[in-house]
PADOMI-588337 format. One record per residue (C-alpha): residue number from 1; residue in three letters; x, y, z. Coordinates in Angstrom, 1 decimal. Each point is the difference from the previous one (the first is absolute). Layout:
BEGIN
<rec resi="NUM" resn="ALA" east="X" north="Y" up="Z"/>
...
//
This chain:
BEGIN
<rec resi="1" resn="MET" east="18.0" north="-19.0" up="7.4"/>
<rec resi="2" resn="ASN" east="-1.2" north="-2.0" up="-3.1"/>
<rec resi="3" resn="TYR" east="-3.5" north="-1.4" up="0.3"/>
<rec resi="4" resn="ASN" east="-1.2" north="-3.1" up="-1.7"/>
<rec resi="5" resn="ILE" east="-2.9" north="1.2" up="-2.2"/>
<rec resi="6" resn="ASN" east="-2.0" north="-2.8" up="-1.6"/>
<rec resi="7" resn="VAL" east="-0.9" north="1.0" up="-3.6"/>
<rec resi="8" resn="THR" east="-2.9" north="-1.4" up="-2.0"/>
<rec resi="9" resn="LYS" east="-0.3" north="1.6" up="-3.4"/>
<rec resi="10" resn="THR" east="-3.3" north="0.4" up="-1.8"/>
<rec resi="11" resn="ASP" east="-0.6" north="-2.2" up="-3.0"/>
<rec resi="12" resn="ALA" east="-2.4" north="2.5" up="-1.5"/>
<rec resi="13" resn="SER" east="1.5" north="3.5" up="-0.2"/>
<rec resi="14" resn="ARG" east="-2.5" north="2.8" up="-0.7"/>
<rec resi="15" resn="LEU" east="2.8" north="2.3" up="-1.3"/>
<rec resi="16" resn="SER" east="-1.0" north="-0.3" up="-3.7"/>
<rec resi="17" resn="SER" east="-3.5" north="1.3" up="0.7"/>
<rec resi="18" resn="VAL" east="1.1" north="3.3" up="1.4"/>
<rec resi="19" resn="ASP" east="-0.1" north="3.2" up="-2.1"/>
<rec resi="20" resn="PHE" east="2.9" north="2.0" up="1.4"/>
<rec resi="21" resn="ASP" east="-1.1" north="3.1" up="-1.8"/>
<rec resi="22" resn="ASN" east="-3.3" north="0.0" up="1.9"/>
<rec resi="23" resn="ILE" east="0.3" north="-1.2" up="3.6"/>
<rec resi="24" resn="PRO" east="-2.7" north="1.0" up="2.5"/>
<rec resi="25" resn="PHE" east="1.6" north="0.8" up="3.3"/>
<rec resi="26" resn="GLY" east="-0.3" north="-2.7" up="2.7"/>
<rec resi="27" resn="ARG" east="-2.0" north="-2.5" up="-2.1"/>
<rec resi="28" resn="VAL" east="2.7" north="-2.1" up="-1.8"/>
<rec resi="29" resn="PHE" east="2.1" north="-2.4" up="2.1"/>
<rec resi="30" resn="SER" east="3.2" north="-1.9" up="-0.9"/>
<rec resi="31" resn="ASP" east="0.4" north="-3.8" up="0.0"/>
<rec resi="32" resn="HIS" east="1.5" north="-0.6" up="3.5"/>
<rec resi="33" resn="MET" east="-0.1" north="1.1" up="3.6"/>
<rec resi="34" resn="PHE" east="2.1" north="-0.6" up="3.1"/>
<rec resi="35" resn="ILE" east="-1.6" north="-1.2" up="3.2"/>
<rec resi="36" resn="ALA" east="1.4" north="-0.6" up="3.5"/>
<rec resi="37" resn="ASP" east="-1.9" north="-1.0" up="3.1"/>
<rec resi="38" resn="TYR" east="0.6" north="0.9" up="3.6"/>
<rec resi="39" resn="LYS" east="-0.7" north="-2.8" up="2.4"/>
<rec resi="40" resn="ASP" east="1.4" north="-1.1" up="3.4"/>
<rec resi="41" resn="GLY" east="1.9" north="3.2" up="0.3"/>
<rec resi="42" resn="GLU" east="1.9" north="-0.1" up="-3.3"/>
<rec resi="43" resn="TRP" east="-0.3" north="0.6" up="-3.7"/>
<rec resi="44" resn="GLN" east="0.0" north="-3.2" up="-2.0"/>
<rec resi="45" resn="ASP" east="-1.1" north="-1.8" up="-3.2"/>
<rec resi="46" resn="PHE" east="1.5" north="2.5" up="-2.4"/>
<rec resi="47" resn="ARG" east="-1.3" north="-0.6" up="-3.5"/>
<rec resi="48" resn="ILE" east="-0.6" north="1.6" up="-3.4"/>
<rec resi="49" resn="VAL" east="-3.1" north="-1.4" up="-1.6"/>
<rec resi="50" resn="PRO" east="-2.3" north="0.8" up="-2.9"/>
<rec resi="51" resn="PHE" east="-2.1" north="3.0" up="0.7"/>
<rec resi="52" resn="GLY" east="-3.4" north="-1.1" up="1.3"/>
<rec resi="53" resn="LYS" east="-2.6" north="0.4" up="2.7"/>
<rec resi="54" resn="PHE" east="0.3" north="-0.7" up="3.7"/>
<rec resi="55" resn="GLU" east="-2.4" north="-2.2" up="2.0"/>
<rec resi="56" resn="MET" east="-0.9" north="1.9" up="3.2"/>
<rec resi="57" resn="HIS" east="-1.9" north="-1.0" up="3.2"/>
<rec resi="58" resn="PRO" east="-3.1" north="2.2" up="0.7"/>
<rec resi="59" resn="ALA" east="1.4" north="0.8" up="3.4"/>
<rec resi="60" resn="ALA" east="3.4" north="1.1" up="-1.3"/>
<rec resi="61" resn="MET" east="0.9" north="2.8" up="2.3"/>
<rec resi="62" resn="VAL" east="1.0" north="2.4" up="-2.8"/>
<rec resi="63" resn="LEU" east="-3.6" north="0.0" up="-1.2"/>
<rec resi="64" resn="HIS" east="-1.2" north="1.2" up="3.4"/>
<rec resi="65" resn="TYR" east="2.7" north="2.0" up="1.7"/>
<rec resi="66" resn="GLY" east="2.0" north="1.4" up="-2.9"/>
<rec resi="67" resn="GLN" east="3.6" north="-1.2" up="0.7"/>
<rec resi="68" resn="ALA" east="1.2" north="0.7" up="-3.6"/>
<rec resi="69" resn="ILE" east="2.9" north="2.0" up="-1.4"/>
<rec resi="70" resn="PHE" east="1.5" north="0.5" up="-3.4"/>
<rec resi="71" resn="GLU" east="2.7" north="1.7" up="-2.1"/>
<rec resi="72" resn="GLY" east="-0.1" north="1.4" up="-3.6"/>
<rec resi="73" resn="MET" east="3.1" north="-0.3" up="-2.2"/>
<rec resi="74" resn="LYS" east="1.0" north="-0.1" up="-3.6"/>
<rec resi="75" resn="ALA" east="2.5" north="-1.9" up="-2.2"/>
<rec resi="76" resn="SER" east="1.0" north="1.5" up="-3.3"/>
<rec resi="77" resn="LYS" east="2.4" north="-0.6" up="-2.8"/>
<rec resi="78" resn="THR" east="2.9" north="2.2" up="-1.0"/>
<rec resi="79" resn="VAL" east="0.4" north="1.1" up="-3.6"/>
<rec resi="80" resn="ASP" east="2.2" north="-3.0" up="-0.6"/>
<rec resi="81" resn="GLY" east="-2.6" north="-2.5" up="1.4"/>
<rec resi="82" resn="LYS" east="1.3" north="-0.7" up="3.5"/>
<rec resi="83" resn="ALA" east="-2.5" north="-0.5" up="2.8"/>
<rec resi="84" resn="MET" east="0.4" north="2.4" up="2.8"/>
<rec resi="85" resn="LEU" east="-1.5" north="0.8" up="3.4"/>
<rec resi="86" resn="PHE" east="-0.1" north="3.4" up="1.7"/>
<rec resi="87" resn="ARG" east="1.1" north="0.2" up="3.6"/>
<rec resi="88" resn="PRO" east="-1.4" north="-3.4" up="0.9"/>
<rec resi="89" resn="GLU" east="1.7" north="-0.1" up="3.4"/>
<rec resi="90" resn="MET" east="-2.1" north="3.0" up="1.1"/>
<rec resi="91" resn="HIS" east="-3.2" north="-1.9" up="-0.7"/>
<rec resi="92" resn="ALA" east="1.3" north="-3.0" up="2.0"/>
<rec resi="93" resn="LYS" east="0.6" north="2.3" up="3.0"/>
<rec resi="94" resn="ARG" east="-3.3" north="1.8" up="-0.3"/>
<rec resi="95" resn="ILE" east="-2.1" north="-3.1" up="-0.1"/>
<rec resi="96" resn="ASN" east="1.6" north="-1.0" up="3.2"/>
<rec resi="97" resn="ASN" east="-0.7" north="3.4" up="1.6"/>
<rec resi="98" resn="SER" east="-3.6" north="-0.5" up="-1.0"/>
<rec resi="99" resn="ALA" east="0.0" north="-3.6" up="1.4"/>
<rec resi="100" resn="GLU" east="1.3" north="1.3" up="3.3"/>
<rec resi="101" resn="ARG" east="-2.7" north="2.6" up="0.3"/>
<rec resi="102" resn="MET" east="-2.7" north="-2.6" up="-0.9"/>
<rec resi="103" resn="CYS" east="1.4" north="-2.6" up="2.5"/>
<rec resi="104" resn="MET" east="1.1" north="-2.3" up="-2.8"/>
<rec resi="105" resn="PRO" east="3.2" north="-2.0" up="-0.4"/>
<rec resi="106" resn="ALA" east="2.9" north="1.5" up="-2.0"/>
<rec resi="107" resn="VAL" east="1.0" north="-1.5" up="-3.3"/>
<rec resi="108" resn="PRO" east="3.8" north="-0.5" up="0.0"/>
<rec resi="109" resn="GLU" east="1.4" north="2.6" up="-2.4"/>
<rec resi="110" resn="ASP" east="2.2" north="-2.5" up="-1.7"/>
<rec resi="111" resn="LEU" east="-3.0" north="-2.3" up="-0.7"/>
<rec resi="112" resn="PHE" east="-2.0" north="3.0" up="-1.3"/>
<rec resi="113" resn="MET" east="2.8" north="0.8" up="-2.4"/>
<rec resi="114" resn="GLN" east="0.7" north="-3.5" up="-1.1"/>
<rec resi="115" resn="ALA" east="-3.7" north="-0.7" up="-0.7"/>
<rec resi="116" resn="LEU" east="-0.3" north="3.3" up="-1.9"/>
<rec resi="117" resn="HIS" east="3.0" north="-0.7" up="-2.2"/>
<rec resi="118" resn="SER" east="-1.0" north="-3.6" up="-0.6"/>
<rec resi="119" resn="LEU" east="-3.6" north="0.9" up="-1.0"/>
<rec resi="120" resn="ILE" east="0.9" north="3.0" up="-2.2"/>
<rec resi="121" resn="ASP" east="2.7" north="-2.1" up="-1.7"/>
<rec resi="122" resn="LEU" east="-2.4" north="-2.8" up="-0.8"/>
<rec resi="123" resn="ASP" east="-2.6" north="2.4" up="-1.4"/>
<rec resi="124" resn="SER" east="2.3" north="2.6" up="-1.5"/>
<rec resi="125" resn="ASP" east="-1.6" north="-0.4" up="-3.4"/>
<rec resi="126" resn="TRP" east="-3.1" north="1.6" up="1.6"/>
<rec resi="127" resn="ILE" east="1.9" north="3.3" up="0.4"/>
<rec resi="128" resn="PRO" east="-1.4" north="2.2" up="-2.8"/>
<rec resi="129" resn="PRO" east="2.7" north="1.4" up="-2.3"/>
<rec resi="130" resn="GLN" east="-1.9" north="3.2" up="-0.7"/>
<rec resi="131" resn="ALA" east="1.4" north="3.2" up="1.5"/>
<rec resi="132" resn="GLY" east="-1.9" north="0.9" up="3.1"/>
<rec resi="133" resn="SER" east="-1.4" north="-3.5" up="0.5"/>
<rec resi="134" resn="ALA" east="1.0" north="-2.3" up="2.8"/>
<rec resi="135" resn="LEU" east="-0.7" north="-3.2" up="1.9"/>
<rec resi="136" resn="TYR" east="-1.9" north="1.0" up="3.1"/>
<rec resi="137" resn="ILE" east="1.0" north="-2.1" up="3.1"/>
<rec resi="138" resn="ARG" east="-2.4" north="-0.5" up="2.9"/>
<rec resi="139" resn="PRO" east="1.6" north="-1.6" up="3.2"/>
<rec resi="140" resn="TYR" east="-2.5" north="-0.4" up="2.8"/>
<rec resi="141" resn="MET" east="-0.8" north="-1.9" up="3.2"/>
<rec resi="142" resn="PHE" east="-3.2" north="-0.9" up="1.8"/>
<rec resi="143" resn="SER" east="-1.2" north="-2.0" up="3.0"/>
<rec resi="144" resn="MET" east="-1.2" north="-3.5" up="-0.4"/>
<rec resi="145" resn="ASP" east="-1.2" north="-1.3" up="3.4"/>
<rec resi="146" resn="GLU" east="-3.4" north="-1.7" up="-0.2"/>
<rec resi="147" resn="PHE" east="-1.3" north="1.7" up="3.1"/>
<rec resi="148" resn="ILE" east="-2.5" north="2.7" up="1.0"/>
<rec resi="149" resn="GLY" east="1.6" north="2.1" up="2.7"/>
<rec resi="150" resn="VAL" east="1.9" north="3.3" up="0.1"/>
<rec resi="151" resn="LYS" east="3.6" north="-0.9" up="0.5"/>
<rec resi="152" resn="PRO" east="3.1" north="-0.4" up="-2.2"/>
<rec resi="153" resn="SER" east="-0.1" north="-3.0" up="-2.3"/>
<rec resi="154" resn="GLN" east="2.5" north="-2.8" up="0.4"/>
<rec resi="155" resn="THR" east="0.1" north="-0.8" up="-3.7"/>
<rec resi="156" resn="TYR" east="0.6" north="2.2" up="-3.0"/>
<rec resi="157" resn="ARG" east="0.5" north="-0.2" up="-3.8"/>
<rec resi="158" resn="PHE" east="2.5" north="2.2" up="-1.9"/>
<rec resi="159" resn="CYS" east="-0.4" north="0.2" up="-3.7"/>
<rec resi="160" resn="ILE" east="1.5" north="1.8" up="-3.0"/>
<rec resi="161" resn="PHE" east="-1.7" north="0.2" up="-3.3"/>
<rec resi="162" resn="THR" east="0.5" north="2.2" up="-3.0"/>
<rec resi="163" resn="GLY" east="-1.7" north="1.5" up="-3.0"/>
<rec resi="164" resn="PRO" east="0.9" north="2.1" up="-3.0"/>
<rec resi="165" resn="VAL" east="-1.2" north="3.6" up="0.0"/>
<rec resi="166" resn="GLY" east="0.1" north="2.6" up="-2.8"/>
<rec resi="167" resn="PRO" east="1.3" north="3.6" up="0.1"/>
<rec resi="168" resn="TYR" east="-1.7" north="2.2" up="2.6"/>
<rec resi="169" resn="TYR" east="-1.0" north="3.2" up="-1.7"/>
<rec resi="170" resn="PRO" east="-2.7" north="1.6" up="2.0"/>
<rec resi="171" resn="LYS" east="-1.2" north="3.5" up="-0.5"/>
<rec resi="172" resn="PRO" east="0.7" north="2.4" up="2.8"/>
<rec resi="173" resn="VAL" east="-2.4" north="-0.7" up="2.9"/>
<rec resi="174" resn="SER" east="-2.4" north="2.2" up="2.0"/>
<rec resi="175" resn="LEU" east="0.0" north="-0.2" up="3.8"/>
<rec resi="176" resn="ILE" east="-2.3" north="1.0" up="2.8"/>
<rec resi="177" resn="ALA" east="1.3" north="0.5" up="3.5"/>
<rec resi="178" resn="GLU" east="-1.9" north="-2.4" up="2.2"/>
<rec resi="179" resn="GLN" east="-1.7" north="1.7" up="3.0"/>
<rec resi="180" resn="LYS" east="-1.9" north="-3.0" up="1.6"/>
<rec resi="181" resn="TYR" east="1.8" north="-3.3" up="-0.5"/>
<rec resi="182" resn="VAL" east="3.6" north="-0.8" up="0.8"/>
<rec resi="183" resn="ARG" east="2.4" north="-2.4" up="-1.5"/>
<rec resi="184" resn="ALA" east="2.2" north="-0.5" up="3.1"/>
<rec resi="185" resn="VAL" east="1.0" north="1.5" up="3.3"/>
<rec resi="186" resn="LYS" east="3.2" north="-0.1" up="2.0"/>
<rec resi="187" resn="GLY" east="0.1" north="-3.3" up="1.9"/>
<rec resi="188" resn="GLY" east="-2.3" north="-1.6" up="-2.6"/>
<rec resi="189" resn="THR" east="1.0" north="-2.3" up="-3.0"/>
<rec resi="190" resn="GLY" east="0.7" north="2.7" up="-2.6"/>
<rec resi="191" resn="GLU" east="3.7" north="-0.7" up="-0.1"/>
<rec resi="192" resn="ALA" east="-0.8" north="-3.7" up="-0.7"/>
<rec resi="193" resn="LYS" east="-1.0" north="-1.1" up="-3.5"/>
<rec resi="194" resn="ALA" east="-3.0" north="-1.8" up="1.5"/>
<rec resi="195" resn="ALA" east="-3.0" north="-1.1" up="-2.0"/>
<rec resi="196" resn="GLY" east="-2.5" north="1.7" up="2.3"/>
<rec resi="197" resn="ASN" east="1.5" north="3.4" up="-0.7"/>
<rec resi="198" resn="TYR" east="-1.1" north="-0.2" up="-3.6"/>
<rec resi="199" resn="ALA" east="-3.5" north="-1.3" up="0.9"/>
<rec resi="200" resn="GLY" east="-0.5" north="3.0" up="2.2"/>
<rec resi="201" resn="SER" east="0.9" north="2.4" up="-2.8"/>
<rec resi="202" resn="LEU" east="-2.6" north="-1.3" up="-2.5"/>
<rec resi="203" resn="LEU" east="-3.1" north="2.0" up="1.3"/>
<rec resi="204" resn="PRO" east="1.7" north="3.4" up="0.2"/>
<rec resi="205" resn="ALA" east="1.5" north="-0.6" up="-3.5"/>
<rec resi="206" resn="LYS" east="-3.5" north="-0.9" up="-1.3"/>
<rec resi="207" resn="ILE" east="-1.5" north="3.1" up="1.5"/>
<rec resi="208" resn="ALA" east="2.8" north="2.1" up="-1.5"/>
<rec resi="209" resn="GLN" east="-0.7" north="-1.5" up="-3.5"/>
<rec resi="210" resn="GLU" east="-3.7" north="0.8" up="0.4"/>
<rec resi="211" resn="LYS" east="1.0" north="3.6" up="0.6"/>
<rec resi="212" resn="GLY" east="2.0" north="0.0" up="-3.2"/>
<rec resi="213" resn="TYR" east="3.5" north="-0.5" up="1.3"/>
<rec resi="214" resn="ASP" east="2.4" north="-2.9" up="-0.7"/>
<rec resi="215" resn="GLN" east="1.3" north="-0.6" up="3.4"/>
<rec resi="216" resn="VAL" east="0.2" north="1.0" up="3.7"/>
<rec resi="217" resn="MET" east="2.8" north="2.1" up="1.5"/>
<rec resi="218" resn="TRP" east="0.2" north="-1.4" up="3.5"/>
<rec resi="219" resn="MET" east="0.4" north="2.3" up="3.0"/>
<rec resi="220" resn="ASP" east="1.1" north="-0.7" up="3.6"/>
<rec resi="221" resn="GLY" east="-2.6" north="-1.6" up="2.2"/>
<rec resi="222" resn="LYS" east="0.3" north="2.5" up="2.9"/>
<rec resi="223" resn="GLU" east="-0.5" north="3.4" up="-1.5"/>
<rec resi="224" resn="PHE" east="-0.4" north="-0.6" up="-3.8"/>
<rec resi="225" resn="LYS" east="2.7" north="2.6" up="-0.3"/>
<rec resi="226" resn="TYR" east="3.0" north="-1.9" up="-1.3"/>
<rec resi="227" resn="ILE" east="0.2" north="-1.9" up="-3.3"/>
<rec resi="228" resn="GLN" east="0.9" north="-3.7" up="0.1"/>
<rec resi="229" resn="GLU" east="-0.3" north="-1.8" up="-3.3"/>
<rec resi="230" resn="VAL" east="-1.9" north="0.1" up="-3.3"/>
<rec resi="231" resn="GLY" east="-2.1" north="-3.1" up="-0.7"/>
<rec resi="232" resn="THR" east="2.3" north="-2.9" up="0.4"/>
<rec resi="233" resn="MET" east="3.2" north="2.0" up="-0.6"/>
<rec resi="234" resn="ASN" east="2.4" north="2.3" up="1.7"/>
<rec resi="235" resn="ILE" east="-0.2" north="3.7" up="-1.0"/>
<rec resi="236" resn="PHE" east="2.5" north="2.7" up="-1.0"/>
<rec resi="237" resn="PHE" east="-0.4" north="3.7" up="-0.3"/>
<rec resi="238" resn="VAL" east="2.3" north="2.4" up="-2.0"/>
<rec resi="239" resn="LEU" east="-0.1" north="3.4" up="1.7"/>
<rec resi="240" resn="ASP" east="2.0" north="2.7" up="-1.6"/>
<rec resi="241" resn="GLY" east="2.6" north="-2.5" up="-1.2"/>
<rec resi="242" resn="LYS" east="0.2" north="-1.9" up="3.2"/>
<rec resi="243" resn="VAL" east="-1.4" north="-3.5" up="0.4"/>
<rec resi="244" resn="VAL" east="-2.0" north="-0.8" up="3.1"/>
<rec resi="245" resn="THR" east="-1.5" north="-3.3" up="1.1"/>
<rec resi="246" resn="PRO" east="-1.8" north="-1.0" up="3.3"/>
<rec resi="247" resn="SER" east="2.4" north="-1.7" up="2.5"/>
<rec resi="248" resn="THR" east="-0.7" north="-3.6" up="0.8"/>
<rec resi="249" resn="ASP" east="-1.4" north="0.3" up="3.5"/>
<rec resi="250" resn="GLY" east="-1.4" north="-3.5" up="0.5"/>
<rec resi="251" resn="ALA" east="-3.2" north="0.7" up="-1.9"/>
<rec resi="252" resn="ILE" east="1.5" north="0.3" up="-3.5"/>
<rec resi="253" resn="LEU" east="1.4" north="-2.9" up="-2.0"/>
<rec resi="254" resn="LYS" east="3.7" north="0.1" up="-0.5"/>
<rec resi="255" resn="GLY" east="-0.1" north="-0.3" up="-3.8"/>
<rec resi="256" resn="ILE" east="3.0" north="-1.4" up="-1.8"/>
<rec resi="257" resn="THR" east="-0.7" north="2.2" up="-3.0"/>
<rec resi="258" resn="ARG" east="-0.3" north="2.9" up="2.4"/>
<rec resi="259" resn="ASP" east="3.4" north="-0.8" up="1.5"/>
<rec resi="260" resn="SER" east="1.5" north="-0.3" up="-3.5"/>
<rec resi="261" resn="ILE" east="-1.4" north="3.4" up="-1.1"/>
<rec resi="262" resn="ILE" east="1.4" north="1.7" up="3.1"/>
<rec resi="263" resn="LYS" east="3.5" north="-1.5" up="-0.5"/>
<rec resi="264" resn="LEU" east="0.1" north="0.7" up="-3.8"/>
<rec resi="265" resn="LEU" east="-1.2" north="3.7" up="0.5"/>
<rec resi="266" resn="THR" east="2.5" north="0.5" up="2.8"/>
<rec resi="267" resn="ALA" east="2.8" north="-1.4" up="-2.1"/>
<rec resi="268" resn="LYS" east="-0.9" north="2.6" up="-2.7"/>
<rec resi="269" resn="GLY" east="0.3" north="2.8" up="2.5"/>
<rec resi="270" resn="ILE" east="-3.8" north="0.6" up="0.1"/>
<rec resi="271" resn="GLN" east="-1.1" north="1.0" up="3.6"/>
<rec resi="272" resn="VAL" east="-2.4" north="-2.6" up="1.5"/>
<rec resi="273" resn="GLU" east="-1.8" north="0.4" up="3.3"/>
<rec resi="274" resn="GLU" east="-1.6" north="-2.8" up="1.9"/>
<rec resi="275" resn="ARG" east="-2.3" north="1.7" up="2.5"/>
<rec resi="276" resn="PRO" east="-3.7" north="0.5" up="1.0"/>
<rec resi="277" resn="VAL" east="-1.8" north="1.7" up="-2.9"/>
<rec resi="278" resn="ALA" east="-3.0" north="2.1" up="1.0"/>
<rec resi="279" resn="ILE" east="-2.8" north="0.5" up="-2.5"/>
<rec resi="280" resn="ASP" east="0.0" north="3.7" up="0.8"/>
<rec resi="281" resn="GLU" east="3.6" north="0.2" up="-1.2"/>
<rec resi="282" resn="ILE" east="-1.0" north="-1.5" up="-3.3"/>
<rec resi="283" resn="VAL" east="-2.9" north="2.3" up="-0.4"/>
<rec resi="284" resn="GLU" east="2.2" north="3.0" up="0.8"/>
<rec resi="285" resn="ALA" east="2.7" north="-1.2" up="-2.5"/>
<rec resi="286" resn="HIS" east="-2.7" north="-0.4" up="-2.7"/>
<rec resi="287" resn="GLN" east="-1.3" north="3.5" up="0.7"/>
<rec resi="288" resn="ALA" east="3.5" north="1.4" up="-0.3"/>
<rec resi="289" resn="GLY" east="0.7" north="-1.8" up="-3.2"/>
<rec resi="290" resn="LYS" east="2.6" north="-2.2" up="1.6"/>
<rec resi="291" resn="LEU" east="-1.7" north="-3.4" up="-0.2"/>
<rec resi="292" resn="GLU" east="1.8" north="-1.3" up="-3.1"/>
<rec resi="293" resn="GLU" east="-0.7" north="-3.8" up="0.1"/>
<rec resi="294" resn="VAL" east="-1.8" north="-2.7" up="2.0"/>
<rec resi="295" resn="PHE" east="0.5" north="-3.6" up="-0.7"/>
<rec resi="296" resn="GLY" east="-0.5" north="-3.4" up="1.6"/>
<rec resi="297" resn="SER" east="2.7" north="-2.7" up="0.0"/>
<rec resi="298" resn="GLY" east="-0.4" north="-3.8" up="0.0"/>
<rec resi="299" resn="THR" east="1.0" north="-3.2" up="-1.7"/>
<rec resi="300" resn="ALA" east="-2.8" north="-0.1" up="-2.6"/>
<rec resi="301" resn="ALA" east="0.4" north="3.5" up="-1.5"/>
<rec resi="302" resn="VAL" east="3.3" north="1.1" up="1.5"/>
<rec resi="303" resn="VAL" east="-1.3" north="3.6" up="-0.3"/>
<rec resi="304" resn="ALA" east="-3.7" north="1.0" up="-0.3"/>
<rec resi="305" resn="HIS" east="-0.5" north="3.7" up="-0.7"/>
<rec resi="306" resn="VAL" east="-2.7" north="1.9" up="1.7"/>
<rec resi="307" resn="GLU" east="-2.2" north="2.4" up="-2.0"/>
<rec resi="308" resn="LYS" east="-2.0" north="1.7" up="2.8"/>
<rec resi="309" resn="ILE" east="-0.7" north="-0.2" up="3.7"/>
<rec resi="310" resn="ALA" east="-3.3" north="0.8" up="1.6"/>
<rec resi="311" resn="TYR" east="0.0" north="1.1" up="3.7"/>
<rec resi="312" resn="LYS" east="-3.2" north="1.2" up="1.5"/>
<rec resi="313" resn="ASP" east="-1.2" north="2.8" up="-2.2"/>
<rec resi="314" resn="THR" east="3.4" north="0.5" up="-1.7"/>
<rec resi="315" resn="GLU" east="1.1" north="-1.8" up="-3.3"/>
<rec resi="316" resn="MET" east="3.6" north="0.3" up="-0.8"/>
<rec resi="317" resn="MET" east="1.0" north="-0.5" up="-3.6"/>
<rec resi="318" resn="LEU" east="3.6" north="-1.1" up="-0.7"/>
<rec resi="319" resn="PRO" east="2.1" north="1.4" up="-2.8"/>
<rec resi="320" resn="PRO" east="-0.1" north="-1.7" up="-3.4"/>
<rec resi="321" resn="MET" east="2.1" north="-3.1" up="-0.5"/>
<rec resi="322" resn="GLU" east="2.5" north="1.7" up="-2.3"/>
<rec resi="323" resn="GLU" east="1.0" north="2.4" up="2.8"/>
<rec resi="324" resn="ARG" east="0.8" north="-2.8" up="2.4"/>
<rec resi="325" resn="LYS" east="3.5" north="-1.3" up="0.2"/>
<rec resi="326" resn="ILE" east="0.7" north="-2.1" up="3.1"/>
<rec resi="327" resn="GLY" east="-2.7" north="-2.7" up="-0.1"/>
<rec resi="328" resn="ALA" east="0.6" north="-0.8" up="-3.7"/>
<rec resi="329" resn="MET" east="3.8" north="0.1" up="0.5"/>
<rec resi="330" resn="ILE" east="-0.1" north="-2.5" up="2.9"/>
<rec resi="331" resn="LYS" east="-2.4" north="-2.4" up="-1.8"/>
<rec resi="332" resn="GLU" east="2.4" north="0.0" up="-3.0"/>
<rec resi="333" resn="GLU" east="2.9" north="-0.6" up="2.3"/>
<rec resi="334" resn="ILE" east="-1.5" north="-3.0" up="1.8"/>
<rec resi="335" resn="ASP" east="-1.3" north="-1.5" up="-3.3"/>
<rec resi="336" resn="GLY" east="3.4" north="0.5" up="-1.4"/>
<rec resi="337" resn="LEU" east="1.7" north="-1.8" up="2.9"/>
<rec resi="338" resn="ARG" east="-2.4" north="-3.0" up="-0.5"/>
<rec resi="339" resn="ALA" east="0.7" north="-0.1" up="-3.7"/>
<rec resi="340" resn="GLY" east="3.7" north="0.3" up="0.4"/>
<rec resi="341" resn="THR" east="0.3" north="3.2" up="-2.0"/>
<rec resi="342" resn="ILE" east="1.0" north="2.0" up="3.0"/>
<rec resi="343" resn="GLU" east="3.0" north="-0.9" up="2.2"/>
<rec resi="344" resn="ASP" east="-0.9" north="-1.6" up="3.3"/>
<rec resi="345" resn="LYS" east="2.3" north="1.7" up="2.5"/>
<rec resi="346" resn="ASN" east="-1.9" north="-1.3" up="3.0"/>
<rec resi="347" resn="GLY" east="-0.1" north="-3.7" up="-0.6"/>
<rec resi="348" resn="TRP" east="-3.7" north="0.0" up="-0.1"/>
<rec resi="349" resn="VAL" east="-0.5" north="-2.0" up="-3.2"/>
<rec resi="350" resn="VAL" east="0.5" north="-3.7" up="0.7"/>
<rec resi="351" resn="PRO" east="0.4" north="-2.6" up="-2.8"/>
<rec resi="352" resn="VAL" east="-2.3" north="-3.0" up="0.4"/>
<rec resi="353" resn="LYS" east="2.0" north="-3.2" up="0.6"/>
<rec resi="354" resn="SER" east="-0.9" north="-3.6" up="-0.1"/>
<rec resi="355" resn="THR" east="0.1" north="-1.7" up="3.4"/>
<rec resi="356" resn="ILE" east="-2.1" north="-3.1" up="-0.5"/>
<rec resi="357" resn="MET" east="0.7" north="-3.6" up="-0.9"/>
<rec resi="358" resn="GLU" east="-2.6" north="-1.5" up="-2.3"/>
<rec resi="359" resn="ASN" east="-1.8" north="-3.2" up="1.0"/>
<rec resi="360" resn="ALA" east="1.2" north="-3.1" up="-1.6"/>
//
């Protein structure tokens, strides 16, 4: 289906004020945003407008009861300057999975895709040309009813905005296995990309940083025995040449980068196991000299290497970076797919196409 998206272009682009060689993550925003409103049981009023603030009622239900979900994506340019998206249809499906869990209306996938292509095409000059840089894309939805009462809202807003981000080159991070707080439990909202999940993670992360660690390694909420995620990322272990990652059991986000890594490694003949991963197994592997790599996976970093993990009285140091092969290889592969320097055999890289009619 082709939707009628009304387009109002800005008359004062901020593009010339951006230093693409020095972009702070998450603080620079492009010229336009897409908005759609859900009223009377349907999505309507599709529009691309200049980026700006919303006016919100003090009783807007999202401010009180937290019906809010989001996605994180990137657009990049190939070496010959073409704007590309990476597995966008997976994000369209996942935001609707989140919506279902949070009792929110689904966004038609074809509307999501048309809005995404239209917005990125309009602001394609905001995609940084530098290697490793990208245009970060934030689709999200929140409840809008002006009502104080715990029930699903009847009105919602869906929005997509974007902003350029520079290369993500963090140093390897240190982790502490959390023994008090949990990120999610089976039957909870951990599999949804819900705003409240991230709010609940802030205190444990703050405590971890006060102890001298960069992030939390989340454990299961029943026994604190099985590893779930690291910070806001999925986690992978390389044990004696074999790659292991916790299975998505309803408490773990089904990461799109995670899925890509599993498929790419499997295609290369590298054994990957999706299963429960007990912390005792990791400690034993480290003691036996078989814990070769640990890394997180997500949209922002693709791969974030882990330097050390603290668990109770044990501190496990990982091998030096020059000895690690798999994490670095997979990051190079995904970055190469996005840049068009590696052949895309899976049809994951999608060229941005124009689908809008400009206003007269």
